[in-house]
PDB file with SEQRES, HELIX, SHEET and CRYST1 records, atoms N, CA, C and O in Angstrom:
SEQRES   1 A   77  MET ALA LEU ALA VAL SER LEU VAL SER THR VAL ALA LEU          
SEQRES   2 A   77  ALA CYS PRO ASP CYS PRO THR ALA GLN VAL VAL ARG ALA          
SEQRES   3 A   77  SER VAL VAL GLY ASP ASP PHE TRP ASN ASN LEU VAL VAL          
SEQRES   4 A   77  LEU SER VAL PRO PHE LEU LEU ILE GLY ALA LEU SER ALA          
SEQRES   5 A   77  LEU LEU TYR ARG VAL GLY LEU PRO PRO ARG ASP VAL SER          
SEQRES   6 A   77  ALA ALA ARG VAL ARG GLU GLN SER GLU ILE SER SER              
HELIX    1 AA1 ALA A    2  ALA A   12  1                                  11    
HELIX    2 AA2 PRO A   19  VAL A   28  1                                  10    
HELIX    3 AA3 PHE A   33  VAL A   57  1                                  25    
HELIX    4 AA4 VAL A   64  SER A   76  1                                  13    
CRYST1    1.000    1.000    1.000  90.00  90.00  90.00 P 1           1          
ATOM      1  N   MET A   1     113.252 323.937 277.887  1.00  0.00           N  
ATOM      2  CA  MET A   1     113.977 324.214 276.660  1.00  0.00           C  
ATOM      3  C   MET A   1     114.691 325.557 276.758  1.00  0.00           C  
ATOM      4  O   MET A   1     115.847 325.680 276.355  1.00  0.00           O  
ATOM      5  N   ALA A   2     114.010 326.551 277.286  1.00  0.00           N  
ATOM      6  CA  ALA A   2     114.616 327.869 277.425  1.00  0.00           C  
ATOM      7  C   ALA A   2     115.782 327.829 278.403  1.00  0.00           C  
ATOM      8  O   ALA A   2     116.756 328.562 278.233  1.00  0.00           O  
ATOM      9  N   LEU A   3     115.694 326.986 279.419  1.00  0.00           N  
ATOM     10  CA  LEU A   3     116.775 326.845 280.374  1.00  0.00           C  
ATOM     11  C   LEU A   3     118.022 326.257 279.714  1.00  0.00           C  
ATOM     12  O   LEU A   3     119.141 326.697 279.977  1.00  0.00           O  
ATOM     13  N   ALA A   4     117.816 325.265 278.861  1.00  0.00           N  
ATOM     14  CA  ALA A   4     118.945 324.650 278.151  1.00  0.00           C  
ATOM     15  C   ALA A   4     119.610 325.658 277.229  1.00  0.00           C  
ATOM     16  O   ALA A   4     120.837 325.710 277.147  1.00  0.00           O  
ATOM     17  N   VAL A   5     118.818 326.450 276.543  1.00  0.00           N  
ATOM     18  CA  VAL A   5     119.373 327.462 275.638  1.00  0.00           C  
ATOM     19  C   VAL A   5     120.146 328.506 276.421  1.00  0.00           C  
ATOM     20  O   VAL A   5     121.213 328.943 275.988  1.00  0.00           O  
ATOM     21  N   SER A   6     119.621 328.910 277.567  1.00  0.00           N  
ATOM     22  CA  SER A   6     120.315 329.925 278.358  1.00  0.00           C  
ATOM     23  C   SER A   6     121.620 329.380 278.938  1.00  0.00           C  
ATOM     24  O   SER A   6     122.591 330.125 279.072  1.00  0.00           O  
ATOM     25  N   LEU A   7     121.655 328.100 279.283  1.00  0.00           N  
ATOM     26  CA  LEU A   7     122.899 327.506 279.783  1.00  0.00           C  
ATOM     27  C   LEU A   7     123.957 327.439 278.697  1.00  0.00           C  
ATOM     28  O   LEU A   7     125.126 327.732 278.949  1.00  0.00           O  
ATOM     29  N   VAL A   8     123.562 327.061 277.504  1.00  0.00           N  
ATOM     30  CA  VAL A   8     124.505 326.983 276.391  1.00  0.00           C  
ATOM     31  C   VAL A   8     124.993 328.371 276.011  1.00  0.00           C  
ATOM     32  O   VAL A   8     126.174 328.548 275.711  1.00  0.00           O  
ATOM     33  N   SER A   9     124.110 329.352 276.018  1.00  0.00           N  
ATOM     34  CA  SER A   9     124.528 330.693 275.621  1.00  0.00           C  
ATOM     35  C   SER A   9     125.476 331.313 276.641  1.00  0.00           C  
ATOM     36  O   SER A   9     126.333 332.113 276.264  1.00  0.00           O  
ATOM     37  N   THR A  10     125.349 330.968 277.922  1.00  0.00           N  
ATOM     38  CA  THR A  10     126.285 331.506 278.912  1.00  0.00           C  
ATOM     39  C   THR A  10     127.658 330.892 278.744  1.00  0.00           C  
ATOM     40  O   THR A  10     128.664 331.567 278.965  1.00  0.00           O  
ATOM     41  N   VAL A  11     127.724 329.631 278.357  1.00  0.00           N  
ATOM     42  CA  VAL A  11     129.013 329.010 278.119  1.00  0.00           C  
ATOM     43  C   VAL A  11     129.656 329.614 276.876  1.00  0.00           C  
ATOM     44  O   VAL A  11     130.871 329.810 276.840  1.00  0.00           O  
ATOM     45  N   ALA A  12     128.860 329.906 275.868  1.00  0.00           N  
ATOM     46  CA  ALA A  12     129.386 330.467 274.631  1.00  0.00           C  
ATOM     47  C   ALA A  12     129.887 331.894 274.814  1.00  0.00           C  
ATOM     48  O   ALA A  12     130.698 332.364 274.017  1.00  0.00           O  
ATOM     49  N   LEU A  13     129.428 332.582 275.833  1.00  0.00           N  
ATOM     50  CA  LEU A  13     129.862 333.950 276.073  1.00  0.00           C  
ATOM     51  C   LEU A  13     131.087 334.033 276.985  1.00  0.00           C  
ATOM     52  O   LEU A  13     131.451 335.124 277.424  1.00  0.00           O  
ATOM     53  N   ALA A  14     131.727 332.899 277.278  1.00  0.00           N  
ATOM     54  CA  ALA A  14     132.893 332.897 278.149  1.00  0.00           C  
ATOM     55  C   ALA A  14     134.032 333.670 277.498  1.00  0.00           C  
ATOM     56  O   ALA A  14     134.172 333.689 276.276  1.00  0.00           O  
ATOM     57  N   CYS A  15     134.833 334.299 278.330  1.00  0.00           N  
ATOM     58  CA  CYS A  15     135.925 335.137 277.843  1.00  0.00           C  
ATOM     59  C   CYS A  15     137.091 334.266 277.373  1.00  0.00           C  
ATOM     60  O   CYS A  15     137.577 333.439 278.145  1.00  0.00           O  
ATOM     61  N   PRO A  16     137.558 334.427 276.119  1.00  0.00           N  
ATOM     62  CA  PRO A  16     138.674 333.613 275.629  1.00  0.00           C  
ATOM     63  C   PRO A  16     140.029 334.069 276.163  1.00  0.00           C  
ATOM     64  O   PRO A  16     141.018 333.353 276.005  1.00  0.00           O  
ATOM     65  N   ASP A  17     140.097 335.234 276.788  1.00  0.00           N  
ATOM     66  CA  ASP A  17     141.375 335.734 277.286  1.00  0.00           C  
ATOM     67  C   ASP A  17     141.464 335.704 278.802  1.00  0.00           C  
ATOM     68  O   ASP A  17     142.237 336.459 279.392  1.00  0.00           O  
ATOM     69  N   CYS A  18     140.680 334.836 279.442  1.00  0.00           N  
ATOM     70  CA  CYS A  18     140.774 334.723 280.894  1.00  0.00           C  
ATOM     71  C   CYS A  18     142.103 334.038 281.238  1.00  0.00           C  
ATOM     72  O   CYS A  18     142.706 333.410 280.368  1.00  0.00           O  
ATOM     73  N   PRO A  19     142.559 334.144 282.460  1.00  0.00           N  
ATOM     74  CA  PRO A  19     143.856 333.560 282.832  1.00  0.00           C  
ATOM     75  C   PRO A  19     143.945 332.051 282.579  1.00  0.00           C  
ATOM     76  O   PRO A  19     144.996 331.552 282.175  1.00  0.00           O  
ATOM     77  N   THR A  20     142.861 331.336 282.811  1.00  0.00           N  
ATOM     78  CA  THR A  20     142.874 329.897 282.578  1.00  0.00           C  
ATOM     79  C   THR A  20     143.069 329.589 281.095  1.00  0.00           C  
ATOM     80  O   THR A  20     143.831 328.688 280.742  1.00  0.00           O  
ATOM     81  N   ALA A  21     142.390 330.326 280.235  1.00  0.00           N  
ATOM     82  CA  ALA A  21     142.531 330.110 278.794  1.00  0.00           C  
ATOM     83  C   ALA A  21     143.942 330.436 278.332  1.00  0.00           C  
ATOM     84  O   ALA A  21     144.469 329.755 277.452  1.00  0.00           O  
ATOM     85  N   GLN A  22     144.553 331.439 278.890  1.00  0.00           N  
ATOM     86  CA  GLN A  22     145.916 331.804 278.525  1.00  0.00           C  
ATOM     87  C   GLN A  22     146.901 330.714 278.928  1.00  0.00           C  
ATOM     88  O   GLN A  22     147.840 330.419 278.189  1.00  0.00           O  
ATOM     89  N   VAL A  23     146.692 330.120 280.092  1.00  0.00           N  
ATOM     90  CA  VAL A  23     147.575 329.039 280.546  1.00  0.00           C  
ATOM     91  C   VAL A  23     147.428 327.825 279.644  1.00  0.00           C  
ATOM     92  O   VAL A  23     148.423 327.212 279.257  1.00  0.00           O  
ATOM     93  N   VAL A  24     146.198 327.476 279.310  1.00  0.00           N  
ATOM     94  CA  VAL A  24     145.965 326.318 278.446  1.00  0.00           C  
ATOM     95  C   VAL A  24     146.546 326.560 277.064  1.00  0.00           C  
ATOM     96  O   VAL A  24     147.185 325.672 276.498  1.00  0.00           O  
ATOM     97  N   ARG A  25     146.336 327.749 276.510  1.00  0.00           N  
ATOM     98  CA  ARG A  25     146.874 328.075 275.194  1.00  0.00           C  
ATOM     99  C   ARG A  25     148.398 328.015 275.200  1.00  0.00           C  
ATOM    100  O   ARG A  25     149.003 327.521 274.248  1.00  0.00           O  
ATOM    101  N   ALA A  26     149.020 328.512 276.263  1.00  0.00           N  
ATOM    102  CA  ALA A  26     150.477 328.492 276.360  1.00  0.00           C  
ATOM    103  C   ALA A  26     151.001 327.061 276.475  1.00  0.00           C  
ATOM    104  O   ALA A  26     152.071 326.753 275.948  1.00  0.00           O  
ATOM    105  N   SER A  27     150.262 326.182 277.158  1.00  0.00           N  
ATOM    106  CA  SER A  27     150.728 324.804 277.300  1.00  0.00           C  
ATOM    107  C   SER A  27     150.534 324.010 276.009  1.00  0.00           C  
ATOM    108  O   SER A  27     151.326 323.117 275.707  1.00  0.00           O  
ATOM    109  N   VAL A  28     149.492 324.327 275.250  1.00  0.00           N  
ATOM    110  CA  VAL A  28     149.254 323.609 273.995  1.00  0.00           C  
ATOM    111  C   VAL A  28     150.212 324.090 272.918  1.00  0.00           C  
ATOM    112  O   VAL A  28     150.828 323.275 272.232  1.00  0.00           O  
ATOM    113  N   VAL A  29     150.344 325.381 272.761  1.00  0.00           N  
ATOM    114  CA  VAL A  29     151.206 325.956 271.724  1.00  0.00           C  
ATOM    115  C   VAL A  29     152.467 326.486 272.409  1.00  0.00           C  
ATOM    116  O   VAL A  29     152.762 327.680 272.360  1.00  0.00           O  
ATOM    117  N   GLY A  30     153.195 325.585 273.040  1.00  0.00           N  
ATOM    118  CA  GLY A  30     154.405 325.972 273.746  1.00  0.00           C  
ATOM    119  C   GLY A  30     155.642 325.725 272.898  1.00  0.00           C  
ATOM    120  O   GLY A  30     155.581 325.675 271.669  1.00  0.00           O  
ATOM    121  N   ASP A  31     156.757 325.573 273.583  1.00  0.00           N  
ATOM    122  CA  ASP A  31     158.033 325.370 272.897  1.00  0.00           C  
ATOM    123  C   ASP A  31     158.102 324.021 272.180  1.00  0.00           C  
ATOM    124  O   ASP A  31     158.747 323.902 271.138  1.00  0.00           O  
ATOM    125  N   ASP A  32     157.444 323.015 272.731  1.00  0.00           N  
ATOM    126  CA  ASP A  32     157.508 321.673 272.145  1.00  0.00           C  
ATOM    127  C   ASP A  32     156.387 321.384 271.156  1.00  0.00           C  
ATOM    128  O   ASP A  32     156.173 320.225 270.801  1.00  0.00           O  
ATOM    129  N   PHE A  33     155.677 322.390 270.709  1.00  0.00           N  
ATOM    130  CA  PHE A  33     154.525 322.161 269.830  1.00  0.00           C  
ATOM    131  C   PHE A  33     154.938 321.464 268.539  1.00  0.00           C  
ATOM    132  O   PHE A  33     154.343 320.451 268.170  1.00  0.00           O  
ATOM    133  N   TRP A  34     155.945 321.987 267.852  1.00  0.00           N  
ATOM    134  CA  TRP A  34     156.346 321.396 266.572  1.00  0.00           C  
ATOM    135  C   TRP A  34     156.967 320.022 266.770  1.00  0.00           C  
ATOM    136  O   TRP A  34     156.796 319.127 265.942  1.00  0.00           O  
ATOM    137  N   ASN A  35     157.681 319.865 267.864  1.00  0.00           N  
ATOM    138  CA  ASN A  35     158.261 318.563 268.169  1.00  0.00           C  
ATOM    139  C   ASN A  35     157.170 317.519 268.354  1.00  0.00           C  
ATOM    140  O   ASN A  35     157.243 316.429 267.786  1.00  0.00           O  
ATOM    141  N   ASN A  36     156.164 317.853 269.144  1.00  0.00           N  
ATOM    142  CA  ASN A  36     155.059 316.931 269.383  1.00  0.00           C  
ATOM    143  C   ASN A  36     154.252 316.674 268.111  1.00  0.00           C  
ATOM    144  O   ASN A  36     153.794 315.554 267.883  1.00  0.00           O  
ATOM    145  N   LEU A  37     154.081 317.688 267.297  1.00  0.00           N  
ATOM    146  CA  LEU A  37     153.342 317.524 266.052  1.00  0.00           C  
ATOM    147  C   LEU A  37     154.055 316.554 265.109  1.00  0.00           C  
ATOM    148  O   LEU A  37     153.414 315.720 264.469  1.00  0.00           O  
ATOM    149  N   VAL A  38     155.362 316.665 265.026  1.00  0.00           N  
ATOM    150  CA  VAL A  38     156.134 315.752 264.179  1.00  0.00           C  
ATOM    151  C   VAL A  38     156.055 314.331 264.715  1.00  0.00           C  
ATOM    152  O   VAL A  38     155.861 313.386 263.951  1.00  0.00           O  
ATOM    153  N   VAL A  39     156.202 314.179 266.015  1.00  0.00           N  
ATOM    154  CA  VAL A  39     156.154 312.846 266.620  1.00  0.00           C  
ATOM    155  C   VAL A  39     154.790 312.192 266.396  1.00  0.00           C  
ATOM    156  O   VAL A  39     154.708 310.979 266.207  1.00  0.00           O  
ATOM    157  N   LEU A  40     153.740 312.976 266.416  1.00  0.00           N  
ATOM    158  CA  LEU A  40     152.407 312.423 266.200  1.00  0.00           C  
ATOM    159  C   LEU A  40     152.118 312.128 264.732  1.00  0.00           C  
ATOM    160  O   LEU A  40     151.376 311.192 264.434  1.00  0.00           O  
ATOM    161  N   SER A  41     152.675 312.890 263.824  1.00  0.00           N  
ATOM    162  CA  SER A  41     152.322 312.733 262.412  1.00  0.00           C  
ATOM    163  C   SER A  41     153.214 311.749 261.655  1.00  0.00           C  
ATOM    164  O   SER A  41     152.788 311.209 260.634  1.00  0.00           O  
ATOM    165  N   VAL A  42     154.427 311.503 262.119  1.00  0.00           N  
ATOM    166  CA  VAL A  42     155.346 310.630 261.385  1.00  0.00           C  
ATOM    167  C   VAL A  42     154.809 309.203 261.236  1.00  0.00           C  
ATOM    168  O   VAL A  42     154.904 308.654 260.139  1.00  0.00           O  
ATOM    169  N   PRO A  43     154.257 308.577 262.264  1.00  0.00           N  
ATOM    170  CA  PRO A  43     153.738 307.215 262.040  1.00  0.00           C  
ATOM    171  C   PRO A  43     152.651 307.152 260.968  1.00  0.00           C  
ATOM    172  O   PRO A  43     152.617 306.206 260.181  1.00  0.00           O  
ATOM    173  N   PHE A  44     151.770 308.140 260.929  1.00  0.00           N  
ATOM    174  CA  PHE A  44     150.728 308.143 259.899  1.00  0.00           C  
ATOM    175  C   PHE A  44     151.331 308.336 258.514  1.00  0.00           C  
ATOM    176  O   PHE A  44     150.880 307.717 257.550  1.00  0.00           O  
ATOM    177  N   LEU A  45     152.342 309.186 258.407  1.00  0.00           N  
ATOM    178  CA  LEU A  45     152.995 309.392 257.120  1.00  0.00           C  
ATOM    179  C   LEU A  45     153.719 308.135 256.662  1.00  0.00           C  
ATOM    180  O   LEU A  45     153.670 307.791 255.481  1.00  0.00           O  
ATOM    181  N   LEU A  46     154.384 307.451 257.569  1.00  0.00           N  
ATOM    182  CA  LEU A  46     155.086 306.216 257.203  1.00  0.00           C  
ATOM    183  C   LEU A  46     154.117 305.120 256.786  1.00  0.00           C  
ATOM    184  O   LEU A  46     154.349 304.436 255.789  1.00  0.00           O  
ATOM    185  N   ILE A  47     153.049 304.949 257.527  1.00  0.00           N  
ATOM    186  CA  ILE A  47     152.056 303.924 257.171  1.00  0.00           C  
ATOM    187  C   ILE A  47     151.397 304.271 255.839  1.00  0.00           C  
ATOM    188  O   ILE A  47     151.149 303.382 255.025  1.00  0.00           O  
ATOM    189  N   GLY A  48     151.110 305.546 255.609  1.00  0.00           N  
ATOM    190  CA  GLY A  48     150.529 305.962 254.337  1.00  0.00           C  
ATOM    191  C   GLY A  48     151.477 305.743 253.172  1.00  0.00           C  
ATOM    192  O   GLY A  48     151.059 305.288 252.107  1.00  0.00           O  
ATOM    193  N   ALA A  49     152.753 306.062 253.365  1.00  0.00           N  
ATOM    194  CA  ALA A  49     153.735 305.863 252.301  1.00  0.00           C  
ATOM    195  C   ALA A  49     153.927 304.378 252.005  1.00  0.00           C  
ATOM    196  O   ALA A  49     154.020 303.979 250.844  1.00  0.00           O  
ATOM    197  N   LEU A  50     153.986 303.569 253.048  1.00  0.00           N  
ATOM    198  CA  LEU A  50     154.132 302.128 252.852  1.00  0.00           C  
ATOM    199  C   LEU A  50     152.897 301.542 252.158  1.00  0.00           C  
ATOM    200  O   LEU A  50     153.025 300.683 251.286  1.00  0.00           O  
ATOM    201  N   SER A  51     151.714 302.001 252.540  1.00  0.00           N  
ATOM    202  CA  SER A  51     150.492 301.529 251.889  1.00  0.00           C  
ATOM    203  C   SER A  51     150.453 301.925 250.421  1.00  0.00           C  
ATOM    204  O   SER A  51     150.061 301.129 249.567  1.00  0.00           O  
ATOM    205  N   ALA A  52     150.860 303.157 250.127  1.00  0.00           N  
ATOM    206  CA  ALA A  52     150.882 303.616 248.738  1.00  0.00           C  
ATOM    207  C   ALA A  52     151.887 302.807 247.917  1.00  0.00           C  
ATOM    208  O   ALA A  52     151.622 302.461 246.766  1.00  0.00           O  
ATOM    209  N   LEU A  53     153.033 302.510 248.515  1.00  0.00           N  
ATOM    210  CA  LEU A  53     154.041 301.719 247.816  1.00  0.00           C  
ATOM    211  C   LEU A  53     153.527 300.311 247.533  1.00  0.00           C  
ATOM    212  O   LEU A  53     153.683 299.800 246.424  1.00  0.00           O  
ATOM    213  N   LEU A  54     152.916 299.689 248.534  1.00  0.00           N  
ATOM    214  CA  LEU A  54     152.389 298.342 248.321  1.00  0.00           C  
ATOM    215  C   LEU A  54     151.242 298.339 247.321  1.00  0.00           C  
ATOM    216  O   LEU A  54     151.095 297.392 246.549  1.00  0.00           O  
ATOM    217  N   TYR A  55     150.435 299.381 247.328  1.00  0.00           N  
ATOM    218  CA  TYR A  55     149.354 299.478 246.351  1.00  0.00           C  
ATOM    219  C   TYR A  55     149.926 299.658 244.944  1.00  0.00           C  
ATOM    220  O   TYR A  55     149.430 299.079 243.977  1.00  0.00           O  
ATOM    221  N   ARG A  56     150.968 300.466 244.852  1.00  0.00           N  
ATOM    222  CA  ARG A  56     151.588 300.730 243.537  1.00  0.00           C  
ATOM    223  C   ARG A  56     152.257 299.476 242.992  1.00  0.00           C  
ATOM    224  O   ARG A  56     152.142 299.177 241.803  1.00  0.00           O  
ATOM    225  N   VAL A  57     152.953 298.743 243.854  1.00  0.00           N  
ATOM    226  CA  VAL A  57     153.628 297.526 243.421  1.00  0.00           C  
ATOM    227  C   VAL A  57     152.594 296.455 243.122  1.00  0.00           C  
ATOM    228  O   VAL A  57     152.660 295.788 242.089  1.00  0.00           O  
ATOM    229  N   GLY A  58     151.655 296.294 244.015  1.00  0.00           N  
ATOM    230  CA  GLY A  58     150.544 295.366 243.803  1.00  0.00           C  
ATOM    231  C   GLY A  58     150.947 293.915 243.914  1.00  0.00           C  
ATOM    232  O   GLY A  58     152.126 293.574 244.016  1.00  0.00           O  
ATOM    233  N   LEU A  59     149.949 293.085 243.892  1.00  0.00           N  
ATOM    234  CA  LEU A  59     150.157 291.646 243.888  1.00  0.00           C  
ATOM    235  C   LEU A  59     150.014 291.135 242.465  1.00  0.00           C  
ATOM    236  O   LEU A  59     149.284 291.724 241.668  1.00  0.00           O  
ATOM    237  N   PRO A  60     150.700 290.049 242.133  1.00  0.00           N  
ATOM    238  CA  PRO A  60     150.535 289.513 240.778  1.00  0.00           C  
ATOM    239  C   PRO A  60     149.101 289.028 240.576  1.00  0.00           C  
ATOM    240  O   PRO A  60     148.488 288.516 241.512  1.00  0.00           O  
ATOM    241  N   PRO A  61     148.566 289.181 239.382  1.00  0.00           N  
ATOM    242  CA  PRO A  61     147.181 288.750 239.143  1.00  0.00           C  
ATOM    243  C   PRO A  61     147.050 287.240 239.296  1.00  0.00           C  
ATOM    244  O   PRO A  61     147.919 286.471 238.886  1.00  0.00           O  
ATOM    245  N   ARG A  62     145.939 286.847 239.897  1.00  0.00           N  
ATOM    246  CA  ARG A  62     145.693 285.416 240.073  1.00  0.00           C  
ATOM    247  C   ARG A  62     145.111 284.846 238.788  1.00  0.00           C  
ATOM    248  O   ARG A  62     144.445 285.541 238.021  1.00  0.00           O  
ATOM    249  N   ASP A  63     145.373 283.597 238.579  1.00  0.00           N  
ATOM    250  CA  ASP A  63     144.814 282.913 237.417  1.00  0.00           C  
ATOM    251  C   ASP A  63     143.416 282.443 237.795  1.00  0.00           C  
ATOM    252  O   ASP A  63     143.244 281.398 238.423  1.00  0.00           O  
ATOM    253  N   VAL A  64     142.419 283.234 237.403  1.00  0.00           N  
ATOM    254  CA  VAL A  64     141.041 282.979 237.802  1.00  0.00           C  
ATOM    255  C   VAL A  64     140.505 281.712 237.144  1.00  0.00           C  
ATOM    256  O   VAL A  64     139.767 280.961 237.781  1.00  0.00           O  
ATOM    257  N   SER A  65     140.855 281.459 235.900  1.00  0.00           N  
ATOM    258  CA  SER A  65     140.326 280.283 235.206  1.00  0.00           C  
ATOM    259  C   SER A  65     140.834 278.997 235.842  1.00  0.00           C  
ATOM    260  O   SER A  65     140.085 278.025 235.935  1.00  0.00           O  
ATOM    261  N   ALA A  66     142.083 278.967 236.280  1.00  0.00           N  
ATOM    262  CA  ALA A  66     142.618 277.764 236.930  1.00  0.00           C  
ATOM    263  C   ALA A  66     141.928 277.526 238.266  1.00  0.00           C  
ATOM    264  O   ALA A  66     141.682 276.379 238.640  1.00  0.00           O  
ATOM    265  N   ALA A  67     141.612 278.597 238.989  1.00  0.00           N  
ATOM    266  CA  ALA A  67     140.921 278.454 240.269  1.00  0.00           C  
ATOM    267  C   ALA A  67     139.511 277.914 240.054  1.00  0.00           C  
ATOM    268  O   ALA A  67     139.042 277.091 240.841  1.00  0.00           O  
ATOM    269  N   ARG A  68     138.829 278.363 239.003  1.00  0.00           N  
ATOM    270  CA  ARG A  68     137.477 277.866 238.716  1.00  0.00           C  
ATOM    271  C   ARG A  68     137.509 276.390 238.355  1.00  0.00           C  
ATOM    272  O   ARG A  68     136.663 275.619 238.808  1.00  0.00           O  
ATOM    273  N   VAL A  69     138.489 275.990 237.534  1.00  0.00           N  
ATOM    274  CA  VAL A  69     138.602 274.579 237.155  1.00  0.00           C  
ATOM    275  C   VAL A  69     138.863 273.732 238.385  1.00  0.00           C  
ATOM    276  O   VAL A  69     138.293 272.650 238.526  1.00  0.00           O  
ATOM    277  N   ARG A  70     139.724 274.214 239.282  1.00  0.00           N  
ATOM    278  CA  ARG A  70     140.041 273.483 240.497  1.00  0.00           C  
ATOM    279  C   ARG A  70     138.800 273.357 241.390  1.00  0.00           C  
ATOM    280  O   ARG A  70     138.569 272.299 241.974  1.00  0.00           O  
ATOM    281  N   GLU A  71     138.004 274.423 241.500  1.00  0.00           N  
ATOM    282  CA  GLU A  71     136.775 274.382 242.309  1.00  0.00           C  
ATOM    283  C   GLU A  71     135.765 273.409 241.715  1.00  0.00           C  
ATOM    284  O   GLU A  71     135.129 272.650 242.446  1.00  0.00           O  
ATOM    285  N   GLN A  72     135.616 273.428 240.388  1.00  0.00           N  
ATOM    286  CA  GLN A  72     134.651 272.538 239.745  1.00  0.00           C  
ATOM    287  C   GLN A  72     135.091 271.083 239.884  1.00  0.00           C  
ATOM    288  O   GLN A  72     134.246 270.199 240.025  1.00  0.00           O  
ATOM    289  N   SER A  73     136.392 270.821 239.846  1.00  0.00           N  
ATOM    290  CA  SER A  73     136.847 269.446 240.000  1.00  0.00           C  
ATOM    291  C   SER A  73     136.644 268.959 241.426  1.00  0.00           C  
ATOM    292  O   SER A  73     136.393 267.773 241.641  1.00  0.00           O  
ATOM    293  N   GLU A  74     136.748 269.855 242.405  1.00  0.00           N  
ATOM    294  CA  GLU A  74     136.492 269.477 243.793  1.00  0.00           C  
ATOM    295  C   GLU A  74     135.014 269.198 244.024  1.00  0.00           C  
ATOM    296  O   GLU A  74     134.657 268.291 244.776  1.00  0.00           O  
ATOM    297  N   ILE A  75     134.153 269.983 243.374  1.00  0.00           N  
ATOM    298  CA  ILE A  75     132.700 269.812 243.535  1.00  0.00           C  
ATOM    299  C   ILE A  75     132.250 268.509 242.884  1.00  0.00           C  
ATOM    300  O   ILE A  75     131.431 267.788 243.454  1.00  0.00           O  
ATOM    301  N   SER A  76     132.768 268.198 241.709  1.00  0.00           N  
ATOM    302  CA  SER A  76     132.334 267.000 240.985  1.00  0.00           C  
ATOM    303  C   SER A  76     132.911 265.732 241.591  1.00  0.00           C  
ATOM    304  O   SER A  76     132.409 264.643 241.312  1.00  0.00           O  
ATOM    305  N   SER A  77     133.953 265.836 242.411  1.00  0.00           N  
ATOM    306  CA  SER A  77     134.571 264.634 243.003  1.00  0.00           C  
ATOM    307  C   SER A  77     133.760 264.075 244.130  1.00  0.00           C  
ATOM    308  O   SER A  77     134.144 263.070 244.728  1.00  0.00           O  
TER     309      SER A  77                                                      
END                                                                             
């Protein structure tokens, strides 16, 4: 158990400004960051807007009493 804790604590003490971290940070938050963010988020926004529109418009209410009568007539036949 102590070995596991010591392994985790050594990873947690890693330097965030090492050269590898700087390269990764520069590649993630580079020139195309906003472009990529828009490309990734637009499909979710469109699907959400379309879902909200369809929910707002809704389907016409079904005639529940007619469906029950139809089911009872099928059962009794």
